[in-house]
Each structure stands twice: as C-alpha cells, then as structure tokens.
C-alpha positions in Angstrom: 34.2 -31.2 -45.0 34.8 -31.1 -41.3 31.9 -28.5 -40.9 29.6 -30.7 -43.0 30.5 -33.7 -40.7 29.6 -31.7 -37.6 26.3 -30.5 -39.1 25.4 -34.1 -39.9 26.3 -35.4 -36.5 24.3 -32.5 -35.0 21.1 -33.5 -36.8 21.7 -37.2 -36.1 22.0 -36.2 -32.4 18.6 -34.4 -32.6 17.1 -37.6 -34.0 18.1 -39.5 -30.9 17.0 -36.7 -28.6 13.4 -36.5 -29.7 12.4 -40.0 -28.7 9.9 -41.0 -26.0 11.4 -40.9 -22.5 11.8 -44.3 -21.0 10.8 -43.3 -17.4 8.4 -40.3 -17.1 9.0 -39.9 -13.4 12.7 -39.5 -13.8 12.2 -37.3 -16.8 9.9 -34.9 -14.9 12.4 -34.7 -12.0 15.2 -33.9 -14.5 13.0 -31.3 -16.3 12.2 -29.3 -13.1 15.9 -29.4 -12.1 16.8 -28.0 -15.6 14.2 -25.3 -15.3 15.9 -24.2 -12.1 19.4 -24.4 -13.4 18.9 -23.0 -16.9 16.0 -20.6 -16.2 15.5 -19.4 -12.6 19.3 -19.0 -12.0 19.4 -16.7 -15.1 16.8 -14.3 -13.7 19.2 -12.1 -11.9 21.6 -11.3 -14.8 18.6 -10.8 -17.2 16.9 -8.3 -14.8 20.1 -6.4 -14.1 21.3 -6.0 -17.7 17.8 -5.3 -19.1 17.1 -2.5 -16.6 20.4 -0.6 -17.2 20.6 -1.2 -20.9 17.1 0.2 -21.3 18.2 3.3 -19.4 21.3 3.7 -21.6 19.2 3.3 -24.8 16.8 6.0 -23.6 19.6 8.4 -22.6 21.4 7.9 -25.9 18.2 8.5 -27.8 17.6 11.7 -25.9 21.1 12.9 -26.7 20.5 12.2 -30.4 17.2 14.2 -30.6 18.3 17.5 -29.1 16.8 19.4 -32.0 13.7 21.4 -30.9 11.9 20.4 -34.1 12.0 16.7 -33.2 9.2 15.7 -30.7 10.5 14.4 -27.4 8.0 11.5 -27.4 10.2 9.8 -30.0 12.6 8.9 -27.2 10.0 6.5 -25.7 9.0 5.3 -29.1 12.5 4.5 -30.2 13.4 2.9 -26.9 10.3 0.7 -27.1 11.1 -0.4 -30.6 14.8 -1.1 -29.9 14.1 -3.1 -26.7 11.3 -5.2 -28.1 12.7 -5.8 -31.6 16.4 -6.4 -31.0 17.7 -5.9 -27.5 15.4 -8.3 -25.6 15.3 -11.3 -28.0 18.7 -11.1 -29.6 21.1 -9.4 -27.2 19.8 -11.3 -24.2 19.9 -14.6 -26.1 23.6 -14.0 -26.8 24.2 -13.3 -23.1 22.3 -16.4 -22.2 24.3 -18.4 -24.8 27.5 -17.4 -22.8 26.1 -18.2 -19.4 23.9 -21.2 -20.1 25.8 -22.6 -23.1 29.1 -23.0 -21.1 27.2 -24.6 -18.2 25.5 -27.1 -20.5 28.7 -28.0 -22.4 30.8 -28.4 -19.2 28.2 -30.4 -17.4 27.7 -32.9 -20.2 31.3 -32.9 -21.2 32.4 -33.7 -17.6 29.9 -36.7 -17.7 31.5 -37.8 -21.0 35.2 -37.7 -19.8 34.3 -39.4 -16.5 32.5 -42.1 -18.4 29.1 -41.5 -16.8 27.5 -41.3 -20.3 29.1 -44.7 -21.1 27.5 -46.1 -17.9 24.1 -44.8 -19.0 24.5 -46.5 -22.4 25.5 -49.8 -20.8 22.3 -49.7 -18.7 20.3 -49.4 -21.9 19.3 -45.7 -21.4 19.1 -43.3 -24.3 21.7 -40.9 -22.9 20.9 -38.1 -25.4 17.2 -38.2 -24.7 17.9 -38.4 -20.9 20.4 -35.5 -20.9 19.4 -33.1 -23.7 15.6 -33.3 -24.1 14.8 -31.9 -20.6 17.2 -29.0 -21.3 15.4 -28.2 -24.6 11.9 -28.3 -23.0 13.1 -26.2 -20.0 14.5 -23.4 -22.2 11.6 -23.4 -24.6 9.2 -23.0 -21.7 11.1 -20.5 -19.6 13.0 -18.2 -22.0 10.0 -16.5 -23.5 9.1 -15.5 -19.9 12.6 -14.2 -19.4 12.5 -12.2 -22.7 9.1 -10.7 -21.7 10.6 -9.7 -18.4 13.6 -8.2 -20.2 11.2 -6.1 -22.4 9.4 -4.7 -19.5 12.5 -3.9 -17.4 14.2 -2.4 -20.4 11.4 0.0 -21.1 11.0 0.7 -17.4 14.7 1.4 -17.1 14.4 4.1 -19.7 11.5 5.6 -17.7 13.6 5.7 -14.6 16.6 7.1 -16.5 14.4 10.0 -17.7 13.0 10.7 -14.2 16.5 10.7 -12.6 18.5 12.7 -15.3 15.7 15.1 -16.3 16.8 14.7 -19.9 13.2 14.2 -21.0 9.8 14.3 -19.5 8.4 11.0 -18.3 4.9 12.0 -19.7 6.5 12.3 -23.2 8.2 9.0 -22.7 5.0 7.2 -21.7 3.2 8.7 -24.7 6.0 7.5 -27.0 5.7 4.0 -25.6 1.9 3.9 -26.3 2.3 5.5 -29.7 1.6 3.0 -32.6 2.0 -0.1 -30.4 2.0 -3.2 -32.7 1.4 -6.5 -30.8 3.0 -8.3 -33.8 6.4 -7.0 -32.7 6.1 -8.9 -29.4 5.0 -12.0 -31.3 8.0 -11.6 -33.6 10.4 -11.3 -30.6 8.9 -14.4 -29.0 9.2 -16.4 -32.2 12.9 -15.5 -32.4 13.3 -16.3 -28.7 12.0 -19.8 -29.2 14.3 -20.5 -32.0 17.3 -19.0 -30.2 16.4 -21.0 -27.1 16.5 -24.2 -29.1 19.9 -23.3 -30.4 21.2 -22.4 -26.9 20.1 -25.8 -25.6 21.3 -28.0 -28.5 24.6 -26.7 -29.8 26.3 -26.6 -26.4 24.9 -30.1 -25.7 26.4 -31.3 -29.0 29.8 -29.9 -28.1 29.7 -31.5 -24.6 28.4 -34.9 -25.7 31.0 -35.5 -28.3 34.0 -34.0 -26.4 37.1 -36.3 -26.3 40.0 -36.1 -23.8 40.1 -34.7 -20.3 39.2 -31.6 -18.4 41.2 -29.3 -20.7 39.2 -30.4 -23.7 36.0 -29.8 -21.8 37.1 -26.2 -21.2 37.9 -25.8 -24.9 34.6 -27.4 -25.9 32.8 -24.9 -23.7 34.5 -22.0 -25.4 33.7 -23.4 -28.8 30.1 -24.0 -27.9 29.6 -20.3 -26.8 31.3 -19.0 -29.9 29.3 -21.2 -32.3 26.0 -20.6 -30.5 26.5 -16.9 -30.7 27.4 -17.1 -34.4 24.3 -19.1 -35.2 22.1 -16.8 -33.2 23.4 -13.7 -35.1 23.0 -15.4 -38.5 19.5 -16.7 -37.7 18.6 -13.2 -36.4 19.5 -11.8 -39.9 17.4 -14.3 -41.8 14.5 -14.2 -39.3 14.3 -10.4 -39.4 14.1 -10.5 -43.2 11.4 -13.2 -43.2 9.2 -12.0 -40.4 9.6 -8.2 -40.9 10.5 -7.9 -44.5 
C-alpha cells in the first residue's frame, strides 16, 4: 500500500506541475538556468563515455567475428545497431539518472528542509510549477540532442578503435554503418529518450519535494531517487522495445 500511496502522490504532483506559470519572465530565466545545469553540464560525461564505449563495442564485436566466413563489415553494422538502439538512449539515460537525478533531489530537498518551499507557498507561488516544470522542459528539449551526440560519438569511437588497433579495416566498418540504415531506429531511440527524460526530471523532483527531516534525509532521498529512476527506466525500456520494435 505504501507504493500505491507514492504513485498516487506522484501523479497528484504532476497535476500541480502542469499549470500555467504565474510570471513568464521568471519562468524563462529559470528555464535557461535549468538547461545549463541539467543539459550543458552533462555534455562532458556524455561525450567521454559515448566515445570510449563505442570503441569497446567495436573491439568486442571484432573479437567475436574472427571466423573468415563472417564478413568484416558486420562489425560496423553491429556497432551501429547496438549504439543507436540501446547504448545511446538507455545506457546514457541511466547514467544521466545518476548524475542529474541526485542533483535535482538534493537541490529541491535542501529547499524543503530549509523551509524555502514553505516560503514560496506563503507568497502564493505554486512551488511545484516553479521548481519542477522548468526542469521537465529543459530535459525534454536538451536530452534528445545529447543522445544524438552520443550516437555519433559512439559510432565514431568504433571507427577510431579500428584505425588504432588494426583489428578491422575502417573501409569495412564504414560500409557496415551504411548497410541497411533504418531511420526509424533513430526515431525509436528519440521516443525512448523523451520518455526517459521525463522520468529523470520528475521522479527525483518527487523525492526531493516530499523529503522530511534534515540533511541526512536529503542524502537518503537522493540515493532512493537514483535507484527508482533507474528501475523505472529499465522497466519502461522493456515495454517500449516490445511496443515499438515488436
């Protein structure tokens, strides 16, 4: 019953979030600040991980197709499919859930325990709309761009890995990338990204907004937020894959 209560409070929270902002000027300033904090500051880790994981995927694929009867262009083909379908949208979303989710929970939770949210309510401001809606719009706008960048860098990382290690010819790799390219796979990845981005913005916000106690409880709420956000992303990934690719 405790889980049912949390699910109900979560959806009631969303009802308050999606209301018309009271002051558009303040909302726009908050939105641009959230784009910087939640999006631009995540660029570095996304670029670093995407590039090297793409290289690892290409090398592991090359080691798995050592048979002379298997065409070498399958390395590029498999790397492209792996990066676009799963690594970029799902794996990077889980990483962002850890980085961004803990930040959202701790920032809102700190405002709760220091009674800043209570002060907003006293002034007649819809605190959920003021705090959470800019975060949702920021991640929905910026995360698809991050995932597209992760796709490109992941595939490029595989290309660089091939040219450095000489485990496969880069010409074969490029041919494999171009082979049977299906634009729907990119669309599928972006649909998943939008849904995951919404989860990354709202579940940590819920844990931060309803935290009780002091700084210790804020830390625990941040951990819980990351865990539950990752669990929901993995479950949604299973169902979305069945619905969109089944």
